[in-house]
C-alpha positions in Angstrom: 9.3 22.0 -5.0 11.4 19.7 -2.8 14.6 17.9 -3.9 14.7 14.1 -4.1 11.0 13.7 -3.5 9.1 11.6 -6.0 6.5 13.8 -7.8 3.7 11.3 -6.9 4.2 12.3 -3.3 2.0 15.4 -3.1 1.9 17.7 -0.1 -1.3 16.2 1.1 0.0 12.6 0.8 3.3 13.5 2.6 1.3 15.1 5.4 -0.9 12.0 5.9 2.2 9.8 5.8 3.9 12.0 8.3 1.0 11.9 10.7 1.1 8.1 10.8 2.6 6.6 14.0 4.4 3.3 14.4 1.9 0.5 13.7 -0.6 2.7 11.9 -2.0 1.3 8.6 -3.0 2.8 5.3 -4.2 1.2 2.1 -2.7 1.2 -1.4 -5.6 0.1 -3.7 -6.4 -0.4 -7.4 -8.9 1.5 -9.4 -11.7 -1.0 -8.7 -11.5 -0.8 -4.9 -14.4 1.0 -3.3 -12.1 3.5 -1.5 -14.7 6.1 -0.8 -17.0 3.7 1.2 -14.6 3.9 4.1 -15.1 7.5 5.1 -11.4 8.1 5.2 -9.2 10.5 3.2 -8.5 9.1 -0.3 -5.5 10.2 -2.3 -6.1 9.9 -6.0 -3.1 8.6 -7.9 -5.1 7.2 -10.8 -2.3 8.2 -13.2 0.0 5.8 -11.4 0.4 2.0 -11.4 0.8 0.0 -8.2 4.5 -0.4 -9.0 5.2 3.4 -9.4 3.1 4.3 -6.4 4.8 1.6 -4.2 8.3 2.8 -5.2 7.3 6.4 -4.4 5.7 5.4 -1.0 8.6 3.2 0.0 11.1 5.9 -0.7 9.9 7.7 2.4 7.9 5.1 4.4 9.6 2.7 6.8 7.7 -0.6 7.1 7.1 -2.1 10.5 9.9 -4.6 11.3 8.3 -5.7 14.6 5.4 -7.6 13.0 5.6 -10.8 10.9 3.7 -9.3 7.9 4.0 -5.5 7.5 2.1 -5.8 4.2 -1.2 -7.6 3.6 -2.5 -8.2 0.1 -5.9 -9.0 -1.2 -5.7 -12.6 -2.5 -7.2 -13.6 -5.8 -10.5 -15.4 -5.5 -10.0 -19.2 -5.4 -6.2 -18.7 -6.0 -4.8 -17.6 -2.6 -1.2 -18.4 -3.5 -1.3 -16.7 -6.9 1.0 -13.7 -7.0 0.1 -11.3 -9.8 2.4 -8.8 -11.5 1.3 -6.0 -9.2 2.0 -8.1 -6.0 5.4 -9.0 -7.4 6.2 -5.4 -8.0 5.2 -4.4 -4.4 7.3 -7.3 -3.1 10.3 -6.1 -5.1 9.9 -2.4 -4.2 9.5 -3.3 -0.5 12.5 -5.6 -0.4 14.6 -3.0 -2.2 13.6 -0.1 0.1 13.9 -2.1 3.3 17.1 -4.0 2.3 15.6 -7.3 3.4 12.9 -9.7 2.4 9.5 -8.3 3.5 6.8 -10.8 4.4 3.5 -10.2 2.7 0.4 -11.9 4.0 -2.4 -13.0 1.7 -5.9 -12.1 2.9 -9.2 -13.4 1.4 -11.0 -10.6 -0.5 -14.0 -10.0 1.8 -11.7 -10.2 4.9 -9.5 -7.7 3.2 -12.5 -5.3 2.8 -13.2 -5.8 6.6 -9.5 -5.2 7.5 -9.4 -2.1 5.4 -11.6 -0.4 8.0 -8.4 0.1 10.1 -6.7 2.2 7.3 -6.1 5.8 8.3 -6.3 6.8 4.6 -6.4 5.2 1.2 -4.1 5.8 -1.8 -6.0 4.8 -5.0 -4.0 4.1 -8.1 -5.2 3.5 -11.7 -3.9 0.0 -11.6 -5.7 -2.2 -14.1 -4.4 -5.5 -12.7 -7.3 -6.9 -10.5 -6.7 -7.6 -6.8 -3.9 -5.0 -6.6 -4.8 -3.9 -3.0 -2.5 -3.7 0.0 -2.5 -2.7 3.6 0.8 -1.2 4.7 1.9 -0.9 8.3 4.3 2.0 9.2 7.4 1.2 11.1 10.0 3.3 12.8 13.2 5.0 11.5 
């Protein structure tokens, strides 16, 4: 057991996060996302919501401050500007962890699936809110 580490951050997940370099991307996705189609490691956090997973991840993960949008989110079909509860929670968690407003880019659903191919690994939650899928770019400390 480690002190001050969120229990959602398992050894395997911490290892994958640690192996990311500056600018590397991983995905945080909901329960409906086809995570296993990407032939990348999948960390199963299906007992967690997007909010609890994001808070845990941002407690150890610096976001890239050298790009305009260190987070990309899957947009809701035909409602690209709609921000659901999960996206609002990610925004709040990112802002709190970074101590600044973090810019999140909206990406059309099928384009998001395409962009997810760059993810080094995927973290799949049990989130029931649809379109709760994000690509996160690691920064530097």
